[in-house]
C-alpha positions, 0 to 999 in steps of 0.5 A: 500500500502506498502512503499518501504524500499529502497526508500530514500524519505521515509526512510532517513537511507536507506543505513544503512538498505540496508547494514544491510539487506545484512549482514543479508542475508550473515549471513543466507547464511553462516549458510545455507551452514554450515548446508548443509555441516554438513548434508552431512558430517553426512550422509556420516558418517552414510553410512560408519557406516551402511556399517561397521555394515553390513560387521561385520554382514556378517563376524559374520554370516559367522563364525557361518556357518563355526563353524556349518559346522565344528561341523557337519563334526566332528560329522559325522566323529566321528559317522563314526569312532564309526560305524567301 
């Protein structure tokens, strides 16, 4: 059978133990909230960086498509001028 740590008959310093337990719980809750905020902040930062990377990729690939289309148009016009 376990003894109750909150019972003053068995433990004369129960008030100090209760205060120590409360302080420990408060400290652990504070650390947990801090960790949750950090995870949320870095998750938001990760999502932002992923969106930025996707937009840069789309912009670069669009530029490549425009350059290839311009080169094809230039070649077609040059070929048409040489045939005439």
